[in-house]
C-alpha positions in Angstrom: 25.7 -14.7 -10.1 26.6 -11.1 -9.2 24.9 -8.3 -11.2 25.7 -4.6 -10.8 23.6 -1.5 -11.6 23.3 2.1 -10.5 19.7 1.9 -9.3 18.0 -1.3 -8.0 14.3 -0.8 -7.9 12.3 -3.4 -6.0 8.7 -3.2 -7.2 6.9 -2.3 -10.5 4.0 -0.1 -9.4 3.5 3.6 -10.0 6.3 4.6 -7.6 8.9 2.1 -8.8 8.3 2.7 -12.5 8.2 6.5 -12.2 11.5 6.5 -10.4 13.0 4.1 -12.9 12.0 6.3 -15.9 13.6 9.4 -14.4 16.7 7.6 -13.0 17.3 6.0 -16.4 18.4 9.5 -17.6 21.5 9.3 -15.4 22.3 5.6 -14.9 21.5 2.0 -15.4 18.3 0.8 -13.7 17.2 -2.8 -12.8 13.6 -3.3 -11.8 12.8 -6.5 -9.9 9.2 -7.6 -9.7 8.1 -10.9 -8.2 5.4 -11.7 -10.8 4.5 -10.1 -14.2 5.7 -6.5 -14.5 2.2 -5.1 -14.5 1.1 -7.0 -11.3 1.0 -4.5 -8.4 -1.4 -2.6 -6.2 -1.3 0.2 -8.7 -3.0 -1.9 -11.4 -6.1 -2.3 -9.2 -6.4 1.3 -8.1 -9.9 2.4 -9.3 -10.6 5.9 -8.0 -7.8 8.1 -9.3 -5.2 10.7 -8.2 -6.0 13.6 -6.0 -4.6 17.0 -7.1 -5.7 20.6 -7.3 -6.7 20.9 -10.9 -9.6 23.3 -10.8 -9.7 27.0 -10.3 -12.4 26.6 -7.7 -10.1 24.4 -5.6 -7.0 25.4 -3.7 -3.8 23.9 -2.2 -4.9 25.0 1.2 -8.2 23.1 0.9 -6.5 19.9 -0.3 -4.0 20.2 2.6 -6.7 20.8 5.1 -8.7 17.8 3.9 -5.6 15.6 4.2 -4.8 16.9 7.7 -8.4 16.3 8.9 -8.3 12.7 7.6 -4.9 12.1 9.2 -6.3 12.7 12.7 -3.5 14.9 14.0 -0.5 12.8 12.8 0.2 14.1 9.4 3.5 16.0 9.0 2.4 19.4 7.7 5.6 19.9 5.6 5.0 16.6 3.8 1.4 17.4 3.2 2.1 20.9 1.8 4.8 19.6 -0.5 2.8 16.7 -1.9 -0.3 18.9 -2.5 1.7 21.6 -4.2 3.7 19.2 -6.4 0.7 17.1 -7.4 -0.6 19.0 -10.5 2.9 18.8 -12.1 3.0 15.1 -11.6 -0.4 14.7 -13.3 0.8 16.6 -16.2 4.0 14.5 -16.3 1.8 11.4 -16.5 -0.3 12.8 -19.3 2.9 13.7 -21.2 4.0 10.1 -20.8 0.8 8.9 -22.5 -1.7 8.3 -19.6 -5.2 9.1 -20.8 -7.4 10.5 -18.1 -11.2 11.2 -18.6 -11.9 14.7 -19.9 -15.1 16.7 -20.3 -16.7 16.1 -23.7 -15.1 18.0 -26.6 -12.4 19.5 -24.4 -9.0 18.8 -22.8 -10.3 19.7 -19.4 -10.1 16.9 -16.9 -13.3 15.3 -15.6 -12.8 15.4 -11.9 -14.5 13.1 -9.4 -15.5 13.8 -5.8 -14.5 11.3 -3.1 -15.1 11.0 0.6 -13.2 13.4 2.8 -12.5 15.8 -0.1 -14.1 19.3 0.0 -13.9 19.7 -3.8 -13.8 17.7 -7.0 -10.1 17.0 -7.5 -9.8 13.3 -8.5 -8.2 12.8 -11.9 -9.3 9.4 -13.2 -9.5 7.0 -16.2 -13.1 5.8 -15.7 -12.9 3.4 -12.7 -9.6 1.8 -13.8 -7.1 4.6 -13.2 -4.3 2.4 -11.9 -4.5 0.1 -14.9 -4.2 3.1 -17.3 -1.3 4.6 -15.3 0.5 1.3 -15.3 0.0 0.8 -19.0 1.5 4.2 -19.9 4.5 3.8 -17.6 5.3 0.3 -18.7 5.2 1.4 -22.4 7.8 4.1 -21.7 9.9 1.7 -19.6 10.0 -0.7 -22.5 11.4 2.0 -24.7 14.3 2.8 -22.4 17.6 1.2 -23.1 18.8 1.9 -19.6 16.0 -0.1 -17.8 16.0 -3.9 -17.3 12.9 -5.5 -15.8 13.4 -8.8 -14.1 10.1 -10.6 -13.8 9.2 -13.5 -11.5 12.1 -12.6 -9.2 11.8 -11.7 -5.5 14.2 -9.9 -3.2 15.0 -12.1 -0.2 16.9 -9.7 2.0 18.7 -6.4 1.6 22.5 -6.4 1.5 23.9 -4.1 4.2 27.7 -3.9 4.5 27.3 -3.9 8.3 26.6 -7.6 8.1 30.1 -8.1 6.8 32.0 -5.8 9.2 31.5 -2.7 7.1 29.5 0.5 7.5 25.7 0.6 7.8 25.1 1.1 4.1 22.7 -0.7 1.8 24.5 -2.1 -1.2 21.7 -4.0 -3.0 19.8 -7.2 -2.4 19.8 -11.0 -2.7 17.2 -11.9 -5.3 15.5 -15.3 -5.9 14.8 -16.2 -9.5 11.6 -18.2 -9.0 11.8 -20.1 -12.2 15.4 -21.4 -11.8 15.4 -21.5 -8.0 18.8 -19.7 -8.0 19.7 -16.7 -5.9 21.6 -13.8 -7.5 23.5 -11.0 -5.8 22.4 -7.6 -7.1 24.6 -4.7 -6.2 23.5 -1.1 -6.6 24.7 2.4 -5.7 21.1 3.1 -4.5 18.4 0.6 -3.7 14.8 1.8 -3.9 12.0 0.0 -2.1 8.8 0.3 -4.1 7.2 -3.0 -3.0 3.8 -1.6 -2.1 1.6 -2.7 0.9 0.8 -5.7 2.9 -2.9 -6.4 2.6 -2.3 -10.1 2.6 -1.5 -10.0 6.3 -5.3 -9.9 6.7 -7.8 -12.6 5.8 -9.9 -10.2 3.8 -8.2 -7.6 1.6 -8.7 -5.6 -1.6 -5.0 -6.1 -2.4 -3.6 -8.6 -5.0 -1.5 -11.6 -3.9 1.7 -9.6 -4.3 1.0 -7.4 -1.3 2.9 -9.3 1.4 4.8 -6.5 3.0 8.2 -7.5 1.6 9.8 -4.1 1.7 8.9 -3.3 5.3 10.0 -6.7 6.4 13.3 -6.6 4.6 14.0 -3.0 5.9 13.2 -4.0 9.4 15.5 -7.0 9.3 18.2 -4.7 7.9 17.8 -2.3 10.9 15.8 0.5 9.2 13.3 2.6 11.2 9.7 1.7 10.7 6.7 3.8 11.9 2.9 3.9 12.4 2.2 0.3 11.5 -0.9 0.3 13.7 -2.6 2.4 11.1 -3.9 -0.1 8.5 -6.7 1.3 6.4 -9.7 -0.9 5.8 -11.6 0.1 2.7 -15.3 0.3 3.6 -16.6 -1.3 0.4 -15.3 -4.6 -1.0 -17.7 -6.7 -3.1 -19.2 -9.5 -1.0 -19.7 -12.5 -3.2 -18.5 -16.2 -2.7 -16.9 -16.2 -6.2 -15.4 -12.7 -6.0 -11.8 -12.2 -4.8 -10.5 -8.9 -3.6 -12.7 -6.7 -5.8 -12.9 -3.2 -4.6 -16.0 -1.0 -5.0 -14.5 2.5 -5.5 -15.2 5.3 -3.1 -16.2 7.4 -6.2 -19.6 5.6 -6.1 -20.3 7.3 -2.8 -19.0 10.5 -4.3 -21.7 10.2 -6.9 -24.4 9.7 -4.3 -24.4 6.0 -3.5 -26.0 5.3 -0.1 -25.3 2.6 2.5 -28.2 0.5 3.9 -28.5 -2.4 6.3 -30.0 -5.6 4.8 -33.4 -4.6 6.1 -33.3 -1.3 4.3 -32.2 1.2 7.1 -29.8 3.9 6.0 -27.4 4.0 8.9 -24.6 6.5 8.2 -26.6 9.3 9.7 -26.3 7.5 13.0 -22.5 7.6 12.9 -21.3 10.8 11.2 -22.8 14.1 9.9 -20.9 13.7 6.7 -22.9 10.5 6.0 -21.4 8.3 3.2 -18.8 11.0 2.4 -17.1 10.7 5.8 -13.5 9.5 5.7 -12.8 5.8 5.2 -12.0 5.0 8.8 -15.3 6.4 9.9 -17.3 4.6 7.3 -15.5 1.3 7.8 -16.1 1.4 11.6 -19.8 2.2 11.0 -20.2 -0.8 8.6 -18.3 -3.0 11.1 -20.5 -1.9 13.9 -23.7 -2.5 12.0 -22.6 -5.9 10.8 -21.7 -7.0 14.4 -24.8 -5.5 15.8 -27.1 -7.4 13.5 -24.9 -10.4 12.8 -25.1 -9.7 9.1 -22.3 -10.8 6.7 -22.6 -7.6 4.6 -24.4 -4.3 4.1 -25.8 -2.8 0.9 -24.4 0.1 -1.3 -27.2 1.5 -3.5 -26.5 3.7 -6.6 -29.7 2.8 -8.5 -30.8 6.4 -8.5 -28.4 6.9 -11.5 -29.5 5.7 -15.0 -27.8 2.7 -16.5 -26.1 4.8 -19.2 -24.4 6.9 -16.5 -23.2 3.9 -14.6 -21.9 2.1 -17.8 -20.0 5.3 -18.8 -18.5 6.3 -15.4 -18.0 2.9 -13.7 -17.6 0.4 -16.6 -15.3 -1.9 -14.6 -17.5 -2.2 -11.6 -20.6 -2.4 -13.7 -19.2 -5.3 -15.8 -17.7 -7.1 -12.8 -20.9 -7.0 -10.8 -22.9 -8.1 -13.8 -20.5 -11.1 -14.1 -21.7 -12.1 -10.6 -25.4 -11.5 -11.4 -25.6 -8.1 -9.7 -27.2 -5.4 -11.9 -26.1 -2.2 -10.1 -28.6 -0.2 -12.1 -31.5 -2.1 -10.5 -30.2 -3.6 -7.2 -27.8 -2.6 -4.4 -24.3 -4.0 -4.1 -23.4 -6.3 -1.1 -20.2 -4.9 0.4 -17.9 -5.5 3.4 -14.8 -3.7 4.7 -11.4 -5.2 3.8 -7.8 -4.4 4.5 -6.8 -1.9 1.9 -3.8 0.4 2.6 -0.8 0.5 4.8 -0.4 4.0 6.2 2.8 3.2 8.1 6.0 1.8 6.7 9.7 2.5 6.3 10.3 6.1 7.5 11.8 8.5 5.0 12.6 12.2 4.6 11.0 14.4 2.0 13.2 12.9 -0.7 12.6 9.2 0.1 15.8 8.6 2.1 15.4 5.9 4.8 17.5 5.7 8.0 20.0 3.4 6.2 22.3 5.2 3.8 21.9 3.8 0.3 18.3 2.7 0.9 15.4 4.7 -0.3 11.6 4.0 -0.1 8.8 5.4 -2.3 5.1 4.7 -2.4 3.0 2.6 0.0 6.0 0.9 1.5 7.1 4.2 3.0 6.0 6.3 5.9 6.5 9.9 4.7 4.2 11.8 7.1 1.6 12.5 4.4 -1.1 10.1 5.6 -0.8 10.4 9.4 -3.3 8.1 11.1 -5.6 7.7 8.1 -5.0 8.2 4.3 -7.3 10.6 2.5 -8.8 8.9 -0.6 -6.7 9.1 -3.8 -3.7 10.5 -2.0 -1.8 7.2 -2.5 -1.0 7.4 -6.2 -0.2 11.0 -5.6 2.4 10.2 -2.9 4.0 7.5 -5.1 4.4 10.0 -8.0 5.7 12.9 -5.9 8.2 11.0 -3.8 9.5 8.9 -6.8 10.2 12.1 -8.6 11.9 13.7 -5.6 14.0 10.6 -5.0 15.1 10.6 -8.7 16.0 14.3 -8.5 18.0 13.8 -5.3 19.9 10.9 -6.9 20.9 12.7 -10.1 24.4 13.4 -8.8 25.0 9.9 -7.5 28.7 8.9 -7.6 29.1 6.4 -10.4 32.9 6.1 -10.1 33.2 4.4 -6.8 33.9 0.6 -7.1 31.1 -1.7 -6.0 31.9 -3.5 -2.7 32.8 -7.2 -2.6 30.1 -9.1 -0.6 29.6 -12.8 -0.2 27.2 -14.5 -2.6 24.1 -16.2 -1.2 24.9 -19.2 0.9 22.7 -22.3 0.7 24.3 -23.9 3.7 22.7 -27.2 4.7 19.3 -26.4 3.3 17.5 -29.1 1.3 14.4 -29.2 -0.9 11.2 -29.1 1.2 9.0 -32.2 1.7 6.7 -30.5 4.1 5.2 -27.5 2.3 1.9 -27.9 4.1 3.5 -26.0 7.0 3.5 -22.9 4.8 -0.2 -23.2 3.9 -1.2 -23.9 7.5 0.8 -21.0 9.0 -0.3 -18.6 6.2 -4.0 -19.2 7.0 -3.5 -19.1 10.8 -1.5 -15.9 10.7 -4.0 -14.0 8.5 -7.0 -15.3 10.5 -5.3 -14.2 13.7 -4.8 -10.7 12.4 -8.3 -10.4 11.1 -9.9 -11.6 14.4 -7.6 -9.8 16.9 -6.0 -6.9 15.1 -8.8 -5.7 12.7 -10.9 -2.6 12.6 -11.6 -2.6 16.4 -9.0 -3.9 18.9 -8.4 -4.4 22.6 -5.5 -5.1 24.9 -6.5 -8.7 25.4 -6.9 -9.3 21.6 -3.5 -7.8 20.9 -1.9 -10.0 23.6 -3.5 -13.1 22.1 -2.3 -12.1 18.6 1.3 -11.4 19.9 1.5 -14.9 21.5 0.3 -16.7 18.4 2.5 -14.6 16.0 5.6 -15.4 18.1 4.9 -19.1 17.9 4.3 -19.0 14.2 7.5 -17.0 13.7 9.4 -19.8 15.5 8.0 -22.4 13.1 8.6 -20.2 10.1 12.3 -19.5 11.1 12.9 -23.3 11.6 11.4 -24.0 8.2 13.4 -21.1 6.6 16.8 -22.4 7.7 16.0 -26.0 6.9 14.8 -25.8 3.4 15.5 -24.0 0.1 13.8 -20.6 -0.2 10.7 -20.3 -2.3 8.4 -17.3 -3.0 5.7 -18.8 -0.8 8.1 -19.2 2.1 9.5 -15.7 1.7 6.1 -14.1 1.5 5.0 -16.0 4.7 8.2 -14.9 6.5 7.5 -11.3 5.5 3.8 -11.1 6.4 4.7 -12.7 9.8 7.2 -9.8 10.3 4.6 -7.3 9.3 2.0 -8.8 11.6 4.5 -8.6 14.5 5.1 -4.9 13.7 1.4 -4.0 13.5 0.8 -5.7 16.8 3.8 -4.0 18.5 2.8 -0.6 17.3 -0.9 -1.1 18.1 0.1 -2.2 21.6 2.2 0.9 22.2 -0.6 3.3 21.3 -2.8 3.8 24.3 -5.6 5.7 22.6 -8.0 5.6 19.7 -6.9 7.7 16.7 -7.6 7.5 13.0 -7.5 3.9 11.9 -6.4 2.6 15.3 -9.5 2.0 17.4 -9.3 0.2 20.8 -12.1 -0.4 23.2 -9.7 0.0 26.1 -8.8 3.5 25.2 -11.8 4.8 23.2 -10.8 8.5 23.0 -7.9 10.3 21.4 -5.3 11.7 23.7 -3.7 15.0 22.6 -0.5 14.1 24.4 -0.1 11.0 22.2 -0.3 12.8 18.8 3.1 11.4 17.9 4.5 8.8 15.5 5.0 5.2 16.7 8.5 4.1 15.9 10.1 0.7 15.9 13.3 -0.8 14.7 15.2 -4.1 15.2 16.2 -4.4 18.8 14.2 -1.3 19.9 10.6 -1.9 21.0 7.8 0.2 19.5 7.4 3.6 21.2 5.8 7.0 20.5 8.3 9.7 19.6 
């Protein structure tokens, strides 16, 4: 089946929904999401949105904090633009119905402090900010007659006219309807990648199962430029419990004075950084990783017992309840935590309005590499980036030409594919790939580890490609194919950077090199290189 729309949005997180709401004012929007419409990284964002919302704060201070965290690779223009446009995006969210915490008996926002920030500037909805933002956006989306949301449908590949002898223009995507098994052709005047991150490329992650790097992988296969994939942020504090899955312990706890200890009671951050627990995420994650490897421990302890129970129940109700569910009373005992893959700082390169290197293809949110984060994202700048760039992309596309006929492209070809009778291959390769990335391309890397990873990933990709062409596509197969591509790109970019900077730490090049303060760029047929 062939469907047509003005704007095809792949992903239903904060960036995709924000764009959809604004674009619906000028054209028809189709939002494709591979599970339920509210399932995205946004939903699980705890901390909040960073913006200058207090008279004691300043754009210059927020920009400086962002640049410091980014370790010399942030694009100053992108930083200044995001910081200056942030407050308006917060107000827009509030106008759409998002309810942020306010100071008692006032409309003044209650602002949190998080690591790396020099002022309280985190607007939040208790410790479930993403869930509240997602709720408000989805309610407005449901009210729009110009937005259609297709759930349980997954983009397989982008449609570029160059594949059929035409210009290098993106004209939409082939989309699998998981429930029927059929593949539809969705044509659009503009295709917007808002597919989020790729935390599932690692064995341990704070991300939900949807985070399999689909947008980056599809863009790479289509020939788009990708950058800085070596910079994968590991959140320092993920709950360590055999029954817990991907549960993040927000940085805001450390902003409220939570301290890190080894299992034998030694506070260790003073040995690693003068900012202690409020050092940037990359510093804290490396410190925890070092202490765990030094002692052989499976976890460290995060202690916030100095606050009374009422304070914890009011400010961190989600964490309080989840920890109690696992028998951990955070008012009386420290929380066992470990680092876990959290945020992709690289992605599909864009300009300041979200345009990629392929005409007709746009990228907003975590899937993109805008220059805001550099070599390490500052806490709570992620939702900010998604809001700002989604708005700017929608503004840039207001004058889109809706009179040009849609191109004629071939529908999806099944070829000689048959139903699979060997799905264990997917499970095996999925586990092996993620374990390889965790062991060899994790928080601390080396040349030899990267070479081992590259060899194993190449072999896995051969098996995946063979399986892909032999059998009907399924969501599991497509996600495996995509995380294998993301793994390849992370290893390629990490191998090209001969220094330690931000989130990329290698024992072979332990220091940063000022001459290498450049982006790592890769595209299909062109090896990763610093530009």
